[in-house]
SEZAKE-989457 format. One record per atom (N, C-alpha, C): residue in one letter; atom name; x, y, z. Coordinates in nm, 3 decimals, m for minus. Atoms other than C-alpha are relative to their C-alpha. Last residue first. Example, Ala and Ser with C-alpha at 12.3 -4.5 7.8 and 13.67 -1.06 7.14 Angstrom:
<sites>
{site S; N; {m0.082; m0.119; m0.006}};
{site S; CA; {1.367; m0.106; 0.714}};
{site S; C; {m0.077; 0.109; 0.073}};
{site A; N; {0.089; m0.119; 0.000}};
{site A; CA; {1.230; m0.450; 0.780}};
{site A; C; {0.090; 0.120; 0.000}};
</sites>
This chain:
<sites>
{site Y; N; {m0.034; m0.138; 0.028}};
{site Y; CA; {m4.207; 23.014; 18.647}};
{site Y; C; {0.068; 0.062; 0.120}};
{site T; N; {0.108; m0.093; m0.027}};
{site T; CA; {m4.190; 22.646; 18.727}};
{site T; C; {0.047; 0.143; m0.032}};
{site M; N; {m0.021; m0.076; m0.123}};
{site M; CA; {m3.942; 22.418; 18.555}};
{site M; C; {m0.118; 0.093; 0.021}};
{site E; N; {0.116; 0.015; m0.086}};
{site E; CA; {m4.051; 22.164; 18.295}};
{site E; C; {0.021; 0.065; 0.137}};
{site D; N; {m0.051; 0.061; m0.124}};
{site D; CA; {m3.701; 22.159; 18.142}};
{site D; C; {m0.110; m0.022; 0.102}};
{site I; N; {m0.093; 0.108; 0.028}};
{site I; CA; {m3.836; 22.218; 17.794}};
{site I; C; {0.041; m0.074; 0.126}};
{site R; N; {0.050; 0.096; 0.099}};
{site R; CA; {m4.151; 22.423; 17.840}};
{site R; C; {0.092; m0.120; m0.020}};
{site N; N; {0.129; 0.057; m0.042}};
{site N; CA; {m4.067; 22.606; 18.162}};
{site N; C; {m0.043; m0.110; m0.094}};
{site M; N; {m0.028; 0.083; m0.118}};
{site M; CA; {m3.699; 22.656; 18.080}};
{site M; C; {m0.129; m0.065; 0.050}};
{site L; N; {m0.062; 0.125; 0.045}};
{site L; CA; {m3.804; 22.773; 17.734}};
{site L; C; {0.033; m0.092; 0.117}};
{site F; N; {0.096; 0.080; 0.076}};
{site F; CA; {m4.047; 23.031; 17.871}};
{site F; C; {0.059; m0.135; m0.037}};
{site V; N; {0.100; 0.051; m0.095}};
{site V; CA; {m3.804; 23.159; 18.134}};
{site V; C; {m0.099; m0.091; m0.072}};
{site T; N; {m0.066; 0.098; m0.085}};
{site T; CA; {m3.524; 23.189; 17.877}};
{site T; C; {m0.099; m0.062; 0.097}};
{site R; N; {m0.020; 0.120; 0.081}};
{site R; CA; {m3.752; 23.362; 17.627}};
{site R; C; {0.064; m0.111; 0.083}};
{site K; N; {0.130; 0.065; 0.017}};
{site K; CA; {m3.868; 23.608; 17.892}};
{site K; C; {0.013; m0.129; m0.079}};
{site K; N; {0.045; 0.054; m0.128}};
{site K; CA; {m3.511; 23.689; 17.995}};
{site K; C; {m0.132; m0.074; m0.014}};
{site D; N; {m0.079; 0.115; m0.044}};
{site D; CA; {m3.380; 23.723; 17.640}};
{site D; C; {m0.052; m0.063; 0.129}};
{site D; N; {m0.132; m0.041; m0.046}};
{site D; CA; {m3.658; 23.951; 17.512}};
{site D; C; {0.068; m0.122; 0.062}};
{site L; N; {m0.011; m0.013; m0.146}};
{site L; CA; {m3.936; 23.781; 17.321}};
{site L; C; {0.139; 0.052; 0.037}};
{site E; N; {0.044; m0.132; m0.042}};
{site E; CA; {m3.966; 23.857; 16.949}};
{site E; C; {0.007; 0.020; 0.151}};
{site A; N; {m0.102; m0.099; 0.038}};
{site A; CA; {m3.756; 23.556; 16.846}};
{site A; C; {m0.036; 0.140; 0.049}};
{site L; N; {m0.116; 0.017; m0.089}};
{site L; CA; {m3.985; 23.323; 17.040}};
{site L; C; {0.107; 0.104; m0.030}};
{site A; N; {0.040; m0.045; m0.133}};
{site A; CA; {m4.292; 23.460; 16.859}};
{site A; C; {0.116; m0.011; 0.099}};
{site K; N; {0.009; m0.146; 0.004}};
{site K; CA; {m4.122; 23.425; 16.521}};
{site K; C; {m0.035; 0.055; 0.138}};
{site Q; N; {m0.137; m0.052; 0.008}};
{site Q; CA; {m4.016; 23.066; 16.594}};
{site Q; C; {0.000; 0.153; 0.001}};
{site L; N; {m0.066; 0.024; m0.129}};
{site L; CA; {m4.369; 22.978; 16.707}};
{site L; C; {0.139; 0.059; 0.001}};
{site K; N; {0.058; m0.096; m0.094}};
{site K; CA; {m4.525; 23.140; 16.399}};
{site K; C; {0.065; m0.014; 0.138}};
{site E; N; {m0.049; m0.133; 0.037}};
{site E; CA; {m4.287; 22.949; 16.171}};
{site E; C; {m0.051; 0.106; 0.097}};
{site D; N; {m0.141; m0.008; m0.039}};
{site D; CA; {m4.359; 22.624; 16.356}};
{site D; C; {0.057; 0.138; m0.032}};
{site F; N; {m0.005; m0.009; m0.146}};
{site F; CA; {m4.734; 22.679; 16.325}};
{site F; C; {0.144; 0.016; 0.048}};
{site E; N; {0.043; m0.135; m0.035}};
{site E; CA; {m4.700; 22.749; 15.953}};
{site E; C; {0.005; 0.022; 0.151}};
{site K; N; {m0.107; m0.090; 0.042}};
{site K; CA; {m4.499; 22.430; 15.908}};
{site K; C; {m0.034; 0.144; 0.036}};
{site M; N; {m0.109; 0.016; m0.096}};
{site M; CA; {m4.751; 22.232; 16.112}};
{site M; C; {0.117; 0.093; m0.034}};
{site E; N; {0.041; m0.063; m0.125}};
{site E; CA; {m5.037; 22.370; 15.903}};
{site E; C; {0.112; m0.007; 0.104}};
{site M; N; {m0.003; m0.144; 0.024}};
{site M; CA; {m4.854; 22.277; 15.581}};
{site M; C; {m0.039; 0.077; 0.127}};
{site Q; N; {m0.140; m0.039; 0.005}};
{site Q; CA; {m4.787; 21.926; 15.706}};
{site Q; C; {0.014; 0.151; m0.016}};
{site Y; N; {m0.048; 0.005; m0.139}};
{site Y; CA; {m5.153; 21.894; 15.800}};
{site Y; C; {0.146; 0.042; 0.007}};
{site D; N; {0.052; m0.120; m0.066}};
{site D; CA; {m5.256; 22.011; 15.451}};
{site D; C; {0.042; 0.004; 0.147}};
{site P; N; {m0.074; m0.121; 0.037}};
{site P; CA; {m5.019; 21.757; 15.297}};
{site P; C; {m0.052; 0.126; 0.069}};
{site A; N; {0.062; m0.073; 0.110}};
{site A; CA; {m5.180; 21.470; 15.490}};
{site A; C; {0.079; 0.128; m0.029}};
{site V; N; {0.051; m0.130; m0.042}};
{site V; CA; {m4.943; 21.274; 15.708}};
{site V; C; {m0.054; 0.074; m0.122}};
{site A; N; {m0.008; m0.094; 0.111}};
{site A; CA; {m4.894; 20.905; 15.642}};
{site A; C; {m0.068; 0.129; 0.042}};
{site V; N; {0.127; m0.058; 0.040}};
{site V; CA; {m4.847; 20.731; 15.974}};
{site V; C; {0.024; 0.096; m0.115}};
{site N; N; {0.092; 0.106; 0.042}};
{site N; CA; {m4.564; 20.490; 16.054}};
{site N; C; {m0.132; 0.055; m0.052}};
{site E; N; {m0.036; 0.054; 0.131}};
{site E; CA; {m4.291; 20.758; 16.063}};
{site E; C; {m0.099; m0.103; m0.053}};
{site N; N; {0.044; 0.139; m0.010}};
{site N; CA; {m4.445; 20.956; 16.345}};
{site N; C; {0.018; m0.062; m0.138}};
{site K; N; {m0.054; 0.087; 0.105}};
{site K; CA; {m4.286; 21.294; 16.405}};
{site K; C; {m0.047; m0.143; 0.026}};
{site Y; N; {0.097; 0.012; 0.109}};
{site Y; CA; {m4.497; 21.533; 16.606}};
{site Y; C; {0.047; m0.089; m0.115}};
{site T; N; {0.135; 0.018; m0.054}};
{site T; CA; {m4.315; 21.505; 16.937}};
{site T; C; {m0.099; m0.028; m0.112}};
{site N; N; {0.017; 0.137; m0.048}};
{site N; CA; {m3.975; 21.450; 16.778}};
{site N; C; {m0.140; m0.027; 0.054}};
{site A; N; {m0.011; 0.092; 0.113}};
{site A; CA; {m3.989; 21.768; 16.571}};
{site A; C; {m0.024; m0.144; 0.045}};
{site F; N; {0.117; m0.018; 0.086}};
{site F; CA; {m4.117; 21.975; 16.862}};
{site F; C; {0.002; m0.101; m0.114}};
{site K; N; {0.114; 0.059; m0.072}};
{site K; CA; {m3.853; 21.835; 17.098}};
{site K; C; {m0.127; 0.009; m0.085}};
{site F; N; {m0.019; 0.145; m0.006}};
{site F; CA; {m3.578; 21.906; 16.847}};
{site F; C; {m0.120; m0.067; 0.066}};
{site Q; N; {0.020; 0.053; 0.134}};
{site Q; CA; {m3.703; 22.257; 16.771}};
{site Q; C; {0.008; m0.152; m0.001}};
{site V; N; {0.142; m0.015; 0.032}};
{site V; CA; {m3.736; 22.337; 17.139}};
{site V; C; {m0.029; m0.058; m0.138}};
{site K; N; {0.072; 0.100; m0.079}};
{site K; CA; {m3.391; 22.197; 17.212}};
{site K; C; {m0.149; 0.005; m0.032}};
{site Q; N; {m0.016; 0.128; 0.068}};
{site Q; CA; {m3.248; 22.401; 16.924}};
{site Q; C; {m0.071; m0.111; 0.076}};
{site H; N; {0.084; m0.004; 0.120}};
{site H; CA; {m3.392; 22.718; 17.078}};
{site H; C; {0.009; m0.134; m0.075}};
{site D; N; {0.138; 0.014; m0.046}};
{site D; CA; {m3.237; 22.632; 17.414}};
{site D; C; {m0.096; m0.003; m0.119}};
{site F; N; {0.019; 0.140; m0.038}};
{site F; CA; {m2.902; 22.576; 17.243}};
{site F; C; {m0.143; m0.025; 0.048}};
{site R; N; {0.001; 0.079; 0.124}};
{site R; CA; {m2.930; 22.915; 17.072}};
{site R; C; {m0.022; m0.148; 0.032}};
{site N; N; {0.129; m0.023; 0.065}};
{site N; CA; {m3.025; 23.084; 17.397}};
{site N; C; {m0.012; m0.080; m0.129}};
{site M; N; {0.099; 0.072; m0.080}};
{site M; CA; {m2.723; 22.923; 17.567}};
{site M; C; {m0.140; 0.018; m0.061}};
{site I; N; {m0.015; 0.144; 0.026}};
{site I; CA; {m2.495; 23.039; 17.285}};
{site I; C; {m0.105; m0.079; 0.076}};
{site F; N; {0.045; 0.024; 0.136}};
{site F; CA; {m2.624; 23.397; 17.307}};
{site F; C; {0.006; m0.149; m0.033}};
{site N; N; {0.146; m0.009; 0.002}};
{site N; CA; {m2.590; 23.395; 17.684}};
{site N; C; {m0.056; m0.027; m0.139}};
{site N; N; {0.054; 0.120; m0.062}};
{site N; CA; {m2.230; 23.273; 17.657}};
{site N; C; {m0.153; 0.000; m0.002}};
{site A; N; {m0.023; 0.115; 0.089}};
{site A; CA; {m2.133; 23.544; 17.409}};
{site A; C; {m0.063; m0.127; 0.057}};
{site I; N; {0.083; m0.018; 0.121}};
{site I; CA; {m2.294; 23.821; 17.614}};
{site I; C; {0.014; m0.120; m0.091}};
{site T; N; {0.139; 0.020; m0.038}};
{site T; CA; {m2.140; 23.689; 17.937}};
{site T; C; {m0.092; 0.013; m0.121}};
{site Y; N; {0.023; 0.144; m0.018}};
{site Y; CA; {m1.793; 23.652; 17.785}};
{site Y; C; {m0.146; m0.029; 0.035}};
{site L; N; {m0.016; 0.067; 0.129}};
{site L; CA; {m1.796; 24.008; 17.655}};
{site L; C; {m0.031; m0.149; 0.011}};
{site L; N; {0.118; m0.032; 0.080}};
{site L; CA; {m1.934; 24.142; 17.983}};
{site L; C; {0.006; m0.069; m0.136}};
{site P; N; {0.110; 0.089; m0.037}};
{site P; CA; {m1.668; 23.961; 18.184}};
{site P; C; {m0.127; 0.025; m0.081}};
{site K; N; {m0.033; 0.141; 0.023}};
{site K; CA; {m1.397; 24.135; 17.977}};
{site K; C; {m0.113; m0.092; 0.044}};
{site I; N; {0.018; 0.038; 0.139}};
{site I; CA; {m1.561; 24.480; 17.961}};
{site I; C; {0.027; m0.149; m0.024}};
{site T; N; {0.079; 0.124; 0.002}};
{site T; CA; {m1.604; 24.525; 18.336}};
{site T; C; {m0.016; m0.055; m0.143}};
{site E; N; {m0.066; 0.104; m0.079}};
{site E; CA; {m1.324; 24.781; 18.387}};
{site E; C; {m0.077; m0.132; 0.001}};
{site K; N; {m0.115; 0.054; 0.071}};
{site K; CA; {m1.453; 24.992; 18.098}};
{site K; C; {0.066; m0.114; 0.077}};
{site K; N; {m0.119; m0.036; m0.076}};
{site K; CA; {m1.792; 25.041; 18.261}};
{site K; C; {0.120; m0.069; m0.066}};
{site I; N; {m0.092; 0.105; m0.045}};
{site I; CA; {m2.053; 25.008; 17.991}};
{site I; C; {0.115; 0.060; 0.081}};
{site D; N; {0.045; 0.051; m0.129}};
{site D; CA; {m2.351; 25.241; 17.949}};
{site D; C; {0.097; m0.099; 0.063}};
{site N; N; {0.014; m0.111; m0.093}};
{site N; CA; {m2.232; 25.463; 17.662}};
{site N; C; {m0.038; m0.045; 0.141}};
{site K; N; {m0.129; m0.063; m0.032}};
{site K; CA; {m2.094; 25.173; 17.459}};
{site K; C; {m0.010; 0.113; 0.103}};
{site K; N; {0.009; m0.039; m0.142}};
{site K; CA; {m2.424; 24.981; 17.475}};
{site K; C; {0.123; 0.078; 0.046}};
{site E; N; {0.132; m0.058; m0.025}};
{site E; CA; {m2.468; 24.949; 17.097}};
{site E; C; {m0.012; 0.055; 0.142}};
{site W; N; {0.004; m0.131; 0.065}};
{site W; CA; {m2.093; 24.898; 17.052}};
{site W; C; {m0.134; 0.069; 0.026}};
{site I; N; {m0.089; m0.090; m0.074}};
{site I; CA; {m2.088; 24.619; 17.310}};
{site I; C; {m0.006; 0.140; m0.061}};
{site K; N; {0.070; m0.035; m0.125}};
{site K; CA; {m2.391; 24.456; 17.147}};
{site K; C; {0.084; 0.096; 0.083}};
{site L; N; {0.107; m0.091; 0.039}};
{site L; CA; {m2.215; 24.469; 16.808}};
{site L; C; {m0.076; 0.046; 0.124}};
{site F; N; {m0.060; m0.131; 0.012}};
{site F; CA; {m1.910; 24.313; 16.970}};
{site F; C; {m0.101; 0.105; m0.046}};
{site T; N; {m0.049; m0.044; m0.131}};
{site T; CA; {m2.115; 24.017; 17.087}};
{site T; C; {0.059; 0.141; m0.008}};
{site Y; N; {0.117; m0.041; m0.078}};
{site Y; CA; {m2.304; 23.979; 16.757}};
{site Y; C; {0.045; 0.059; 0.135}};
{site Q; N; {0.045; m0.126; 0.060}};
{site Q; CA; {m1.973; 23.972; 16.569}};
{site Q; C; {m0.121; 0.055; 0.076}};
{site E; N; {m0.097; m0.102; m0.035}};
{site E; CA; {m1.845; 23.707; 16.810}};
{site E; C; {m0.040; 0.136; m0.057}};
{site V; N; {0.030; m0.040; m0.138}};
{site V; CA; {m2.161; 23.507; 16.770}};
{site V; C; {0.096; 0.109; 0.045}};
{site D; N; {0.128; m0.071; 0.000}};
{site D; CA; {m2.114; 23.501; 16.393}};
{site D; C; {m0.034; 0.051; 0.140}};
{site E; N; {m0.022; m0.132; 0.059}};
{site E; CA; {m1.745; 23.412; 16.423}};
{site E; C; {m0.128; 0.083; m0.003}};
{site A; N; {m0.084; m0.077; m0.092}};
{site A; CA; {m1.817; 23.128; 16.663}};
{site A; C; {0.024; 0.141; m0.054}};
{site L; N; {0.086; m0.048; m0.107}};
{site L; CA; {m2.103; 23.005; 16.443}};
{site L; C; {0.080; 0.087; 0.097}};
{site Q; N; {0.087; m0.100; 0.061}};
{site Q; CA; {m1.865; 22.983; 16.147}};
{site Q; C; {m0.093; 0.060; 0.105}};
{site M; N; {m0.073; m0.125; 0.020}};
{site M; CA; {m1.604; 22.810; 16.364}};
{site M; C; {m0.087; 0.109; m0.062}};
{site D; N; {0.046; m0.052; 0.129}};
{site D; CA; {m1.842; 22.542; 16.491}};
{site D; C; {0.063; 0.137; m0.021}};
{site S; N; {m0.074; 0.074; 0.104}};
{site S; CA; {m1.713; 22.325; 16.775}};
{site S; C; {m0.043; 0.041; m0.140}};
{site T; N; {0.089; 0.043; 0.109}};
{site T; CA; {m1.984; 22.488; 16.992}};
{site T; C; {0.066; m0.090; m0.103}};
{site K; N; {0.133; 0.038; m0.047}};
{site K; CA; {m1.834; 22.556; 17.336}};
{site K; C; {m0.085; m0.063; m0.110}};
{site Y; N; {m0.015; 0.112; m0.093}};
{site Y; CA; {m1.469; 22.552; 17.228}};
{site Y; C; {m0.136; m0.049; 0.048}};
{site Y; N; {m0.034; 0.119; 0.078}};
{site Y; CA; {m1.559; 22.771; 16.928}};
{site Y; C; {0.013; m0.122; 0.091}};
{site I; N; {0.122; 0.044; 0.065}};
{site I; CA; {m1.732; 23.024; 17.152}};
{site I; C; {0.025; m0.129; m0.079}};
{site F; N; {0.094; 0.041; m0.105}};
{site F; CA; {m1.429; 23.055; 17.379}};
{site F; C; {m0.128; m0.057; m0.062}};
{site N; N; {m0.044; 0.132; m0.046}};
{site N; CA; {m1.199; 23.067; 17.076}};
{site N; C; {m0.093; m0.055; 0.107}};
{site R; N; {0.027; 0.096; 0.107}};
{site R; CA; {m1.395; 23.354; 16.923}};
{site R; C; {0.037; m0.141; 0.044}};
{site I; N; {0.146; 0.020; 0.003}};
{site I; CA; {m1.392; 23.540; 17.255}};
{site I; C; {m0.036; m0.102; m0.108}};
{site P; N; {0.045; 0.074; m0.119}};
{site P; CA; {m1.015; 23.491; 17.299}};
{site P; C; {m0.151; m0.028; 0.001}};
{site E; N; {m0.036; 0.143; 0.000}};
{site E; CA; {m0.946; 23.584; 16.935}};
{site E; C; {m0.044; m0.073; 0.126}};
{site Y; N; {0.055; 0.070; 0.116}};
{site Y; CA; {m1.135; 23.914; 16.924}};
{site Y; C; {0.027; m0.151; 0.005}};
{site W; N; {0.089; 0.109; m0.040}};
{site W; CA; {m1.053; 24.028; 17.279}};
{site W; C; {m0.058; m0.080; m0.116}};
{site L; N; {m0.047; 0.076; m0.116}};
{site L; CA; {m0.750; 24.253; 17.234}};
{site L; C; {m0.083; m0.126; 0.024}};
{site N; N; {m0.128; 0.065; 0.033}};
{site N; CA; {m0.825; 24.375; 16.882}};
{site N; C; {0.051; m0.089; 0.114}};
{site F; N; {0.023; 0.099; 0.105}};
{site F; CA; {m1.189; 24.444; 16.967}};
{site F; C; {0.128; m0.077; m0.030}};
{site I; N; {0.073; 0.111; m0.064}};
{site I; CA; {m1.103; 24.621; 17.292}};
{site I; C; {m0.021; m0.113; m0.101}};
{site K; N; {m0.096; 0.068; m0.089}};
{site K; CA; {m0.845; 24.836; 17.112}};
{site K; C; {m0.064; m0.121; 0.066}};
{site V; N; {m0.093; 0.071; 0.088}};
{site V; CA; {m1.095; 24.916; 16.834}};
{site V; C; {0.103; m0.075; 0.083}};
{site F; N; {0.071; 0.118; 0.049}};
{site F; CA; {m1.356; 25.005; 17.098}};
{site F; C; {0.092; m0.083; m0.090}};
{site E; N; {0.002; 0.097; m0.110}};
{site E; CA; {m1.108; 25.238; 17.266}};
{site E; C; {m0.069; m0.129; m0.043}};
{site P; N; {m0.135; 0.057; m0.017}};
{site P; CA; {m1.040; 25.413; 16.934}};
{site P; C; {0.006; m0.103; 0.113}};
{site K; N; {m0.038; 0.088; 0.110}};
{site K; CA; {m1.419; 25.445; 16.871}};
{site K; C; {0.142; m0.056; 0.015}};
{site N; N; {m0.007; m0.067; 0.129}};
{site N; CA; {m1.515; 25.585; 17.209}};
{site N; C; {0.055; m0.097; m0.106}};
{site I; N; {m0.111; 0.054; 0.078}};
{site I; CA; {m1.629; 25.381; 17.506}};
{site I; C; {m0.003; 0.070; m0.135}};
{site S; N; {0.017; m0.013; 0.143}};
{site S; CA; {m1.842; 25.562; 17.761}};
{site S; C; {0.125; m0.054; m0.070}};
{site R; N; {0.100; 0.097; 0.044}};
{site R; CA; {m1.898; 25.489; 18.126}};
{site R; C; {m0.021; 0.009; m0.150}};
{site D; N; {m0.047; 0.132; m0.039}};
{site D; CA; {m1.585; 25.657; 18.265}};
{site D; C; {m0.094; m0.110; m0.051}};
{site E; N; {m0.105; 0.039; 0.093}};
{site E; CA; {m1.674; 25.973; 18.067}};
{site E; C; {0.057; m0.137; 0.033}};
{site L; N; {0.062; 0.060; 0.117}};
{site L; CA; {m1.999; 25.993; 18.263}};
{site L; C; {0.105; m0.047; m0.100}};
{site G; N; {0.058; m0.088; 0.099}};
{site G; CA; {m1.804; 26.057; 18.577}};
{site G; C; {m0.057; m0.076; m0.117}};
{site M; N; {m0.037; 0.046; 0.132}};
{site M; CA; {m1.748; 25.821; 18.866}};
{site M; C; {m0.071; 0.087; m0.102}};
</sites>
């Protein structure tokens, strides 16, 4: 297999985009029920394809598109689980919380979100599965 078989040029990318735009968007929409999110994830998916255009086998483009979109959605759901669990763990409506504590918690949450965003997908998935689902490494 030559190097030309592993490269997608601009006209080919446009064809792929036109062919798979609606099916990928619909797939994401069915999973999330959020059209705006579906369009955002779709743009992210095609951006990833363009970034990796020199490494992609043309015959595997369809499963790759669905895999990228699905992984993004799963990572987003995992992130939301962390946020939900964090919010519920530290939320106590019967206790008045000092403003400085609220500020510290907000700063901690921002640092946590930044640290999670900086992890690559595999490390973030492993970390979240350990912390949320209590799975072993």
